[in-house]
Rosetta silent file (secondary structure, phi, psi, omega in degrees, C-alpha in Angstrom):
SEQUENCE: MISTVQPAILAEPEWQARQRAHEARVRAWTDPHQARAARGEKHPVHDFLFEYYRFRPAWLRRWHPGPDVMLQGAAAREFLRWSEYHELDGGVVLNVAALPRRESVAWMLALLRATVERPPLFACYGLHEWAMVYRQTPDEVRHNAWPLRFAPDELARIVEAQPVRCSHFDAFRFFTAPARPLNKLQPERATAAQFEQRGCLHANMDLYKWAFKLAPFTPSELIADCFALARHIREVDMRASPYDLEKLGFPPIRIETPEGRAEYERHQRDFAERSQPLRARLVALCERLLAPG
SCORE:     score description
SCORE:     0.000 S_00000001
   1 L     0.000  130.982  179.496   64.970   79.944  211.720 S_00000001
   2 L   -91.922  131.460 -177.733   61.339   79.857  212.819 S_00000001
   3 L   -65.925  141.755  175.669   58.963   81.953  210.754 S_00000001
   4 L   -92.181   -1.468  177.917   57.321   84.896  212.466 S_00000001
   5 L   -73.166  129.184  179.324   54.358   84.726  210.065 S_00000001
   6 L   -78.198  120.254 -176.564   51.226   83.616  211.883 S_00000001
   7 L   -73.852  149.862  167.715   49.796   80.603  210.054 S_00000001
   8 E   -72.471  139.599 -175.611   46.167   80.213  209.063 S_00000001
   9 E  -104.176  125.785  177.169   44.737   77.334  211.056 S_00000001
  10 E  -113.499  119.604  173.964   42.755   74.595  209.343 S_00000001
  11 L   -67.298  156.613 -174.504   40.837   72.130  211.473 S_00000001
  12 H   -53.526  -47.457 -179.873   41.073   68.497  210.408 S_00000001
  13 H   -61.448  -33.042 -178.377   37.635   68.315  208.721 S_00000001
  14 H   -69.822  -49.875 -178.058   38.388   71.492  206.773 S_00000001
  15 H   -71.462  -30.561  177.350   41.756   70.502  205.354 S_00000001
  16 H   -68.510  -34.031  175.913   40.603   66.951  204.649 S_00000001
  17 H   -64.293  -42.711  177.036   37.670   68.328  202.649 S_00000001
  18 H   -64.736  -38.577  178.767   40.105   70.407  200.584 S_00000001
  19 H   -62.522  -44.764  179.561   42.328   67.362  200.167 S_00000001
  20 H   -66.653  -40.000 -179.429   39.436   65.238  198.873 S_00000001
  21 H   -64.953  -40.915  178.912   38.224   67.981  196.526 S_00000001
  22 H   -62.771  -47.312 -178.216   41.704   68.396  195.051 S_00000001
  23 H   -62.902  -42.356  179.664   42.155   64.673  194.436 S_00000001
  24 H   -62.111  -40.893  179.530   38.717   64.349  192.821 S_00000001
  25 H   -62.785  -46.329 -173.948   39.470   67.275  190.525 S_00000001
  26 H   -72.609  -33.786 -178.423   42.881   65.974  189.498 S_00000001
  27 H   -65.549  -21.979  173.778   41.809   62.351  188.975 S_00000001
  28 H   -61.926  -22.092  178.180   39.600   63.508  186.119 S_00000001
  29 H  -100.870  -41.627 -173.223   42.912   64.117  184.327 S_00000001
  30 H   -77.572  -37.217 -177.175   45.209   61.473  185.799 S_00000001
  31 H   -60.521  -48.907  178.788   42.907   58.455  185.689 S_00000001
  32 H   -61.827  -36.668  178.511   42.351   58.528  181.898 S_00000001
  33 H   -63.444  -45.626 -178.018   46.087   59.026  181.339 S_00000001
  34 H   -69.979  -32.901  177.122   46.998   56.075  183.526 S_00000001
  35 H   -66.229  -41.589  176.315   44.300   53.905  181.936 S_00000001
  36 H   -62.849  -43.217 -179.700   45.718   54.675  178.479 S_00000001
  37 H   -60.683  -39.127  178.989   49.224   53.903  179.694 S_00000001
  38 H   -64.250  -30.943 -179.905   48.051   50.532  181.047 S_00000001
  39 H   -88.848   -4.790 -177.226   46.592   49.727  177.633 S_00000001
  40 L    75.149   24.528 -178.185   49.727   50.941  175.829 S_00000001
  41 L   -96.579  145.408  177.213   47.817   53.728  174.091 S_00000001
  42 L  -110.079  140.719  175.781   49.330   57.084  173.161 S_00000001
  43 L  -122.034  115.708 -173.243   47.422   60.358  173.096 S_00000001
  44 L   -68.492  -14.371 -178.604   49.200   63.084  171.077 S_00000001
  45 L  -101.862  -58.354 -168.680   47.448   65.905  172.960 S_00000001
  46 L   -83.989  -21.455  177.539   46.871   64.960  176.584 S_00000001
  47 L   -67.304  -25.957 -172.958   49.938   62.754  177.231 S_00000001
  48 H   -54.744  -42.957 -174.959   52.177   65.782  176.702 S_00000001
  49 H   -67.374  -21.489  177.379   51.504   67.325  180.112 S_00000001
  50 H   -94.862  -36.965 -174.626   52.643   64.134  181.842 S_00000001
  51 H   -84.644  -41.222  179.605   55.471   63.065  179.551 S_00000001
  52 L   -75.335  -46.307 -176.495   57.131   66.396  178.751 S_00000001
  53 L   -81.970  -20.275  171.126   56.731   67.978  182.174 S_00000001
  54 L    56.042   38.435  168.583   57.423   64.697  184.013 S_00000001
  55 L  -103.015  112.337 -168.790   55.389   65.453  187.115 S_00000001
  56 L   -62.891  147.809  177.080   53.937   62.085  187.976 S_00000001
  57 H   -53.638  -38.829  179.390   50.174   61.649  188.248 S_00000001
  58 H   -63.587  -35.193  177.618   50.600   60.468  191.842 S_00000001
  59 H   -71.054  -38.239  178.770   52.438   63.684  192.681 S_00000001
  60 H   -63.831  -31.618 -179.547   49.769   65.790  191.014 S_00000001
  61 H   -74.948  -22.202 -177.017   47.106   64.080  193.138 S_00000001
  62 L   -69.001  137.950  177.835   48.868   64.879  196.402 S_00000001
  63 L  -100.269  132.460  172.492   47.438   67.801  198.317 S_00000001
  64 L  -132.411  140.901 -173.940   49.642   70.328  200.051 S_00000001
  65 L   -80.502  -18.586 -173.039   48.315   73.500  201.678 S_00000001
  66 L    90.558  177.191 -175.522   51.231   75.788  200.861 S_00000001
  67 L   -71.875  158.662  173.492   53.161   77.943  203.316 S_00000001
  68 L    64.279   33.153  175.076   51.723   79.596  206.430 S_00000001
  69 E  -129.648  124.618  178.066   48.949   77.060  206.921 S_00000001
  70 E  -101.102  125.730  179.707   48.734   74.944  210.079 S_00000001
  71 E   -97.891  123.414 -178.274   46.966   71.602  209.778 S_00000001
  72 L   -98.762  162.457  176.001   45.317   70.437  212.975 S_00000001
  73 L    99.697  159.009 -176.882   44.304   66.952  214.088 S_00000001
  74 H   -63.422  -33.653 -177.592   46.012   63.600  214.453 S_00000001
  75 H   -66.783  -19.051 -178.454   45.762   62.879  210.712 S_00000001
  76 H   -65.758  -20.374 -179.344   47.959   65.909  209.969 S_00000001
  77 H   -64.935  -16.467  177.342   50.963   63.908  211.166 S_00000001
  78 H   -60.390  -26.419 -178.712   50.851   62.061  207.814 S_00000001
  79 H   -73.929  -13.497 -179.560   52.512   65.147  206.300 S_00000001
  80 H   -71.630   -8.432  175.774   55.593   64.613  208.456 S_00000001
  81 H   -69.556  -18.197  174.234   56.736   61.911  206.025 S_00000001
  82 L   -93.932  131.925 -174.574   57.870   64.848  203.864 S_00000001
  83 L   -67.535  -15.230 -178.532   60.982   66.490  205.226 S_00000001
  84 L   -77.904   -8.898  179.845   59.666   69.949  204.375 S_00000001
  85 E  -101.128  152.821  170.316   57.059   69.728  207.146 S_00000001
  86 E  -144.989  163.860 -175.944   57.547   70.054  210.879 S_00000001
  87 E  -104.162  131.838  175.689   55.307   69.915  213.916 S_00000001
  88 E  -120.419  173.688  174.318   54.716   72.930  216.126 S_00000001
  89 L   -59.599  117.643  176.999   52.424   73.502  219.068 S_00000001
  90 L   107.020  -18.087  179.442   48.968   73.185  217.609 S_00000001
  91 E   164.465 -165.365 -176.401   49.632   71.367  214.364 S_00000001
  92 E  -113.246  135.461 -178.858   51.798   70.638  211.318 S_00000001
  93 E  -138.092  158.998  168.901   53.143   73.301  208.967 S_00000001
  94 E   -69.017  140.429  177.052   55.554   73.612  206.078 S_00000001
  95 L   -96.908   95.309 -175.480   58.983   74.699  207.187 S_00000001
  96 H   -62.873  -27.658  178.629   59.786   77.493  204.740 S_00000001
  97 H   -64.944  -17.270  179.025   63.318   77.680  206.128 S_00000001
  98 H   -86.830    4.855 -179.092   63.858   74.195  204.622 S_00000001
  99 L   -57.211  122.805  175.853   63.310   75.516  201.079 S_00000001
 100 L   -86.240  166.446  171.436   66.070   74.080  198.847 S_00000001
 101 L    50.727   51.924 -179.244   67.635   75.744  195.812 S_00000001
 102 H   -59.563  -31.362  178.284   66.803   79.318  196.774 S_00000001
 103 H   -62.595  -38.586  178.845   68.873   80.536  193.807 S_00000001
 104 H   -66.981  -37.918  178.316   66.532   78.660  191.469 S_00000001
 105 H   -65.858  -40.368  177.990   63.492   80.239  193.109 S_00000001
 106 H   -63.493  -39.641  176.561   65.056   83.690  192.720 S_00000001
 107 H   -63.109  -44.198  179.942   65.697   82.971  189.013 S_00000001
 108 H   -61.367  -41.444  179.957   62.112   81.818  188.593 S_00000001
 109 H   -61.406  -43.564  178.887   60.820   84.964  190.312 S_00000001
 110 H   -62.349  -41.352  178.642   62.857   87.172  187.970 S_00000001
 111 H   -63.941  -45.121 -178.816   61.517   85.289  184.934 S_00000001
 112 H   -64.189  -42.434  177.884   57.908   85.557  186.091 S_00000001
 113 H   -62.812  -43.270  179.704   58.246   89.272  186.834 S_00000001
 114 H   -63.634  -37.692  179.811   59.843   89.950  183.457 S_00000001
 115 H   -68.706  -35.495  175.656   57.040   88.065  181.700 S_00000001
 116 H   -61.432  -43.431 -171.731   54.434   90.101  183.562 S_00000001
 117 H   -84.064  -25.343 -175.255   56.073   93.363  182.510 S_00000001
 118 L   -78.013  136.434  179.525   57.042   92.510  178.924 S_00000001
 119 L   -61.797  138.253  178.380   54.432   93.342  176.246 S_00000001
 120 L   -73.993  152.483  177.226   52.804   90.217  174.783 S_00000001
 121 L  -116.798  142.220 -173.055   53.287   89.303  171.129 S_00000001
 122 L  -131.951   30.755 -174.441   50.541   87.714  169.045 S_00000001
 123 L  -121.199   22.684  179.945   51.964   87.115  165.597 S_00000001
 124 L   -89.124  -28.099  174.899   53.571   83.656  165.728 S_00000001
 125 L    57.284   27.902  173.168   50.350   81.833  164.744 S_00000001
 126 L    69.751   20.368 -178.164   51.519   78.481  166.119 S_00000001
 127 H   -71.505   -8.087  179.564   54.090   77.847  163.440 S_00000001
 128 H   -61.586  -39.580  179.771   56.426   76.247  165.970 S_00000001
 129 H   -65.976  -33.300  177.973   54.587   72.903  165.602 S_00000001
 130 H   -71.050  -38.710  179.511   54.972   73.163  161.850 S_00000001
 131 H   -67.876  -19.965  179.103   58.673   73.969  162.168 S_00000001
 132 L   -78.350  -14.120  176.943   59.102   70.807  164.227 S_00000001
 133 L  -119.640    4.342 -177.515   58.133   68.651  161.229 S_00000001
 134 L   -60.137  123.220  177.522   59.502   70.915  158.474 S_00000001
 135 L    61.891   27.307  173.466   61.342   68.916  155.812 S_00000001
 136 L   -92.411  153.166  169.779   61.064   65.675  157.791 S_00000001
 137 L   -78.859  160.410  179.990   60.386   62.266  156.339 S_00000001
 138 L   -55.865  -33.961 -179.741   57.212   60.490  157.546 S_00000001
 139 L   -70.664  -24.280 -177.019   59.296   58.219  159.783 S_00000001
 140 L   -84.434  -19.235 -176.095   60.920   61.207  161.487 S_00000001
 141 L   -63.547  134.253 -173.544   57.648   62.969  162.430 S_00000001
 142 L   -60.006  -52.750 -178.453   57.119   62.806  166.202 S_00000001
 143 L   -99.461   58.471 -172.887   53.415   61.872  166.193 S_00000001
 144 L   -75.837    0.328  171.330   53.629   59.761  163.049 S_00000001
 145 L   -76.759  -10.642 -179.134   50.743   57.558  164.154 S_00000001
 146 L  -119.814  138.624 -175.836   48.541   60.518  163.113 S_00000001
 147 L   -72.470  153.704  170.648   48.375   61.931  159.599 S_00000001
 148 E   -87.047  153.387 -177.679   49.499   65.390  158.614 S_00000001
 149 L   -78.609  -11.518 -178.298   46.970   67.641  156.937 S_00000001
 150 L  -138.464  153.589  172.471   49.356   68.388  154.061 S_00000001
 151 L   -66.760  155.307 -175.227   51.921   66.586  151.996 S_00000001
 152 H   -52.615  -42.464 -177.963   55.534   67.442  152.998 S_00000001
 153 H   -67.355  -39.335  179.067   56.140   69.862  150.082 S_00000001
 154 H   -69.412  -39.786  176.854   52.914   71.758  150.720 S_00000001
 155 H   -60.745  -43.546  178.475   53.618   71.887  154.429 S_00000001
 156 H   -62.283  -39.764  179.918   57.059   73.325  153.699 S_00000001
 157 H   -62.317  -40.029 -179.344   55.533   75.922  151.376 S_00000001
 158 H   -64.176  -42.539  179.827   53.143   77.051  154.144 S_00000001
 159 H   -65.029  -43.492 -176.288   56.012   77.451  156.606 S_00000001
 160 H   -72.156  -19.743 -176.671   58.180   79.343  154.120 S_00000001
 161 L   -83.738   -9.979 -176.188   55.315   81.650  153.128 S_00000001
 162 L  -125.885  150.253  174.667   54.914   83.112  156.645 S_00000001
 163 L   -69.818  134.048  178.377   57.328   84.751  159.062 S_00000001
 164 E   -98.063  122.154 -171.710   58.357   82.344  161.830 S_00000001
 165 L  -131.930   49.456 -177.991   58.567   84.237  165.140 S_00000001
 166 L   -76.529  124.656 -178.761   58.951   81.691  167.933 S_00000001
 167 L  -102.787   -2.953 -171.737   60.189   83.347  171.148 S_00000001
 168 L  -103.221  114.984 -175.988   60.178   80.279  173.391 S_00000001
 169 H   -56.536  -43.602 -174.053   63.477   78.390  173.632 S_00000001
 170 H   -74.407   -4.718  164.433   61.920   75.106  174.720 S_00000001
 171 H   -95.805  -43.650 -177.386   59.810   75.118  171.545 S_00000001
 172 H   -60.728  -34.743 -176.405   62.548   76.475  169.286 S_00000001
 173 L   -66.836  -15.450  177.283   65.007   73.753  170.358 S_00000001
 174 L   -95.206    1.562  175.122   62.694   71.137  168.765 S_00000001
 175 L   -60.812  147.047  172.288   62.716   72.859  165.358 S_00000001
 176 L   -67.680  158.405 -178.435   64.193   70.731  162.609 S_00000001
 177 L   -58.111  -40.599  177.048   67.641   71.824  161.482 S_00000001
 178 L   -67.843  -22.534 -177.104   66.332   73.334  158.188 S_00000001
 179 L   -83.845  -24.350 -173.552   63.657   75.269  160.104 S_00000001
 180 H   -60.292  -42.871  179.661   65.936   76.941  162.650 S_00000001
 181 H   -66.912  -17.546  179.551   67.344   79.596  160.297 S_00000001
 182 H   -73.828  -20.193 -175.585   63.770   80.565  159.314 S_00000001
 183 E   -76.542  130.675 -178.977   63.015   81.792  162.819 S_00000001
 184 L   -67.610  -24.605  177.640   63.377   85.564  163.221 S_00000001
 185 L  -110.287  150.410  179.735   64.491   85.033  166.823 S_00000001
 186 L  -128.712   66.001  179.857   67.286   82.727  167.927 S_00000001
 187 L   -64.944  146.304  175.620   66.718   82.095  171.648 S_00000001
 188 L  -123.185  167.007 -179.904   69.264   80.041  173.521 S_00000001
 189 H   -54.989  -44.180 -176.328   69.122   78.376  176.919 S_00000001
 190 H   -69.427  -24.399 -177.059   71.182   81.189  178.445 S_00000001
 191 H  -109.852   10.063 -173.693   69.018   83.911  176.919 S_00000001
 192 H   -56.752  -39.784 -177.087   65.598   82.245  177.240 S_00000001
 193 H   -65.971  -23.161 -179.199   64.389   84.667  179.942 S_00000001
 194 H   -74.831  -17.495 -175.976   65.064   87.632  177.657 S_00000001
 195 H  -106.635  -16.210 -171.746   62.524   86.360  175.106 S_00000001
 196 L   -63.115  131.658 -179.028   59.733   84.993  177.352 S_00000001
 197 L  -151.535  149.145 -167.091   56.414   86.801  176.843 S_00000001
 198 L   -80.436    0.288  169.855   52.831   85.986  177.788 S_00000001
 199 L   -77.977  -12.770 -177.945   51.468   85.971  174.242 S_00000001
 200 L   -82.381  127.292  179.284   53.309   82.668  173.815 S_00000001
 201 H   -60.160  -41.046 -176.301   51.209   79.567  174.421 S_00000001
 202 H   -71.931  -32.743  175.265   54.191   77.632  175.750 S_00000001
 203 H   -62.245  -38.033  178.669   55.190   80.370  178.185 S_00000001
 204 H   -76.367  -34.238  174.218   51.710   80.197  179.658 S_00000001
 205 H   -63.218  -35.272 -177.510   51.714   76.398  179.628 S_00000001
 206 L   -68.342  -10.710  173.403   54.970   76.523  181.559 S_00000001
 207 H   -57.408  -33.378  174.857   53.200   78.098  184.540 S_00000001
 208 H   -61.955  -41.808  179.553   52.352   74.517  185.401 S_00000001
 209 H   -62.750  -47.839 -179.703   56.066   73.669  185.368 S_00000001
 210 H   -63.493  -35.775 -179.369   56.986   76.569  187.659 S_00000001
 211 H   -65.315  -48.129 -175.948   54.134   75.661  190.018 S_00000001
 212 H   -75.992  -23.528  176.974   55.117   72.013  190.452 S_00000001
 213 H   -64.588  -22.839  178.429   58.831   72.773  190.690 S_00000001
 214 L   -92.814    0.052  178.470   58.073   74.542  193.953 S_00000001
 215 L   -63.404  143.077    7.007   56.090   71.596  195.352 S_00000001
 216 L   -88.825   11.884 -178.689   55.335   70.874  198.161 S_00000001
 217 L   -77.797  -16.851  176.200   55.583   74.594  198.923 S_00000001
 218 L   -81.145  129.860  171.592   53.041   75.383  196.217 S_00000001
 219 L   -56.733  132.657 -174.351   49.395   75.102  197.281 S_00000001
 220 H   -63.492  -26.859  176.555   48.077   72.140  195.320 S_00000001
 221 H   -63.837  -34.530  177.624   45.065   74.106  194.160 S_00000001
 222 H   -69.626  -40.887  176.149   47.453   76.481  192.359 S_00000001
 223 H   -60.053  -43.362  179.892   49.232   73.566  190.680 S_00000001
 224 H   -66.435  -37.353  177.276   45.866   72.222  189.531 S_00000001
 225 H   -63.563  -41.346  177.482   44.764   75.634  188.265 S_00000001
 226 H   -66.901  -37.619  177.244   47.967   75.886  186.221 S_00000001
 227 H   -63.355  -43.936 -179.828   47.481   72.343  184.910 S_00000001
 228 H   -58.183  -43.354  177.462   43.919   73.178  183.844 S_00000001
 229 H   -66.925  -43.518  179.798   45.103   76.162  181.832 S_00000001
 230 H   -59.741  -37.053 -179.357   47.990   74.166  180.365 S_00000001
 231 H   -66.042  -41.747  177.946   45.627   71.443  179.268 S_00000001
 232 H   -65.323  -41.880  179.573   43.400   73.903  177.410 S_00000001
 233 H   -62.253  -44.273 -179.599   46.450   75.544  175.831 S_00000001
 234 H   -58.239  -40.010  178.510   47.793   72.168  174.710 S_00000001
 235 H   -61.785  -45.417  178.601   44.514   71.406  172.941 S_00000001
 236 H   -66.555  -39.553  179.175   44.664   74.696  171.023 S_00000001
 237 H   -56.460  -45.001 -177.755   48.356   74.189  170.326 S_00000001
 238 H   -80.413  -27.414  174.183   47.704   70.864  168.656 S_00000001
 239 H   -66.022  -31.051  179.397   44.566   72.021  166.870 S_00000001
 240 L   -86.711   -1.162 -178.004   46.754   74.710  165.228 S_00000001
 241 L   -79.965  173.953  177.250   49.425   72.151  164.360 S_00000001
 242 L   -79.372   -2.222 -178.905   49.753   70.408  160.954 S_00000001
 243 E   -77.258  147.341  173.124   48.413   67.127  162.436 S_00000001
 244 L   -95.433  100.341 -175.532   44.938   65.882  161.578 S_00000001
 245 L  -114.570   21.932 -176.400   43.438   65.098  164.995 S_00000001
 246 H   -62.251  -32.555  179.395   39.777   65.463  164.092 S_00000001
 247 H   -65.916  -21.000  175.478   39.089   61.818  164.987 S_00000001
 248 H   -88.412    0.096  179.400   40.145   62.652  168.548 S_00000001
 249 L    93.197   19.942 -178.896   37.647   65.489  168.677 S_00000001
 250 L  -120.021   89.228  178.788   40.081   68.318  167.883 S_00000001
 251 L   -65.492  146.622 -174.718   39.037   70.175  164.722 S_00000001
 252 L   -70.444  145.762  163.324   41.916   72.070  163.133 S_00000001
 253 L   -95.403  110.326 -167.939   42.602   75.761  163.556 S_00000001
 254 L   -85.077   81.065 -175.780   43.688   76.420  160.007 S_00000001
 255 L   -71.029   -4.402  174.002   46.507   78.861  160.561 S_00000001
 256 L   -76.785   -4.967  179.144   47.394   78.511  156.893 S_00000001
 257 L  -119.404  156.263  177.220   44.399   80.813  156.230 S_00000001
 258 H   -59.445  -37.618  179.379   43.698   84.415  157.397 S_00000001
 259 H   -64.654  -41.577  178.773   40.607   83.197  159.240 S_00000001
 260 H   -67.551  -37.859  176.847   42.585   80.533  161.080 S_00000001
 261 H   -65.098  -37.527  176.993   45.305   82.985  162.059 S_00000001
 262 H   -65.964  -39.981  177.898   42.672   85.325  163.458 S_00000001
 263 H   -63.354  -43.594 -179.824   41.144   82.466  165.440 S_00000001
 264 H   -61.841  -42.506 -179.546   44.544   81.491  166.789 S_00000001
 265 H   -64.115  -35.977  176.658   45.272   85.048  167.878 S_00000001
 266 H   -60.604  -41.756  176.976   41.956   85.201  169.751 S_00000001
 267 H   -65.567  -42.859  179.162   43.036   82.158  171.734 S_00000001
 268 H   -55.572  -47.409 -178.432   46.461   83.688  172.341 S_00000001
 269 H   -64.965  -37.507  177.368   44.919   86.847  173.775 S_00000001
 270 H   -64.040  -45.350  179.859   42.565   84.854  175.933 S_00000001
 271 H   -67.125  -37.230  177.694   45.415   82.734  177.352 S_00000001
 272 H   -60.310  -40.501  179.533   47.562   85.826  177.939 S_00000001
 273 H   -70.692  -44.986 -177.903   44.761   87.297  180.025 S_00000001
 274 H   -68.311  -26.063 -178.137   43.955   84.069  181.895 S_00000001
 275 H   -74.506  -24.951 -171.312   47.615   83.461  182.684 S_00000001
 276 H   -63.809  -44.033  176.622   48.128   86.734  184.504 S_00000001
 277 H   -61.880  -36.881  178.314   46.322   85.883  187.784 S_00000001
 278 H   -67.539  -41.085  178.729   48.192   82.556  187.941 S_00000001
 279 H   -63.656  -40.949  178.560   51.491   84.267  187.268 S_00000001
 280 H   -62.184  -39.175  177.334   50.710   86.811  189.981 S_00000001
 281 H   -66.759  -35.590  178.151   50.019   84.003  192.462 S_00000001
 282 H   -70.273  -39.096  176.629   53.327   82.358  191.580 S_00000001
 283 H   -60.300  -47.479  179.382   55.150   85.663  191.981 S_00000001
 284 H   -61.257  -39.290  178.850   53.585   86.127  195.412 S_00000001
 285 H   -64.732  -46.545  178.596   54.533   82.590  196.381 S_00000001
 286 H   -59.621  -44.006  179.137   58.170   83.043  195.304 S_00000001
 287 H   -59.980  -41.411  179.045   58.360   86.328  197.206 S_00000001
 288 H   -65.141  -41.829 -176.601   56.991   84.645  200.314 S_00000001
 289 H   -69.648  -28.074 -178.569   59.419   81.733  200.065 S_00000001
 290 H   -91.891   -7.318 -178.276   62.385   84.045  199.617 S_00000001
 291 L   -69.599  142.837  177.205   61.369   86.465  202.384 S_00000001
 292 L   -72.341  147.103  175.457   63.537   86.413  205.512 S_00000001
 293 L    77.798    0.000    0.000   61.979   85.081  208.706 S_00000001
């Protein structure tokens, strides 16, 4: 089926300028990561967005215009190496009719809409990272190349002294076995969408995941915008963790204190607000991809 939507037309100099700008922006993130990997160095904060989400740096650097954009000029034929593109009179465009896994896109749209509508919660205070090392031996701790700010017994006391309210399944599933019963919520894979809410740092970080899962149908600028937010969230996430990362330039947010919890909540509210325009753009994209014709 050929789309009846009239595409926006980008002349070759215009889309190539956008392509270069995107790559320059993204390489500020991908180049340091790849340089560390070449040296065999691990970064407990910034590696996460590449290792956990598994969207390769080379894929992040690629520019795609998104649907309903026609690329003009001979150089536009380079996009035909991707099966999702086709050539029409006047240029090269994404073929929205070639969208795979429409059921997955519909599920994603429902999740995004529910997260928009559900009231945000701001009382978890980042204890998920603490619950991931709760009652572990030093050898079991994930980032054990970096010291914890507290001895194991004191860390356990801090976790047990506060209510644990993690709503995000993909954080909760990494809780240690002794920590899981402490969580007031018990999300499962099948019920994850029922708990997702935009006060959660990981729910907002996951906007990057939803954006790249729709690639190449996602405009690359949107993927980069989601990555930029996720990167900032990850920094706050690890600053609020029990790890001592001050030598990396990340002073702790001391959520074990009232002042630290208030600081963490300010970040939560800021991310909840900043995530909404990105979520709205992803909702609009899903709606466009699922629209007939």
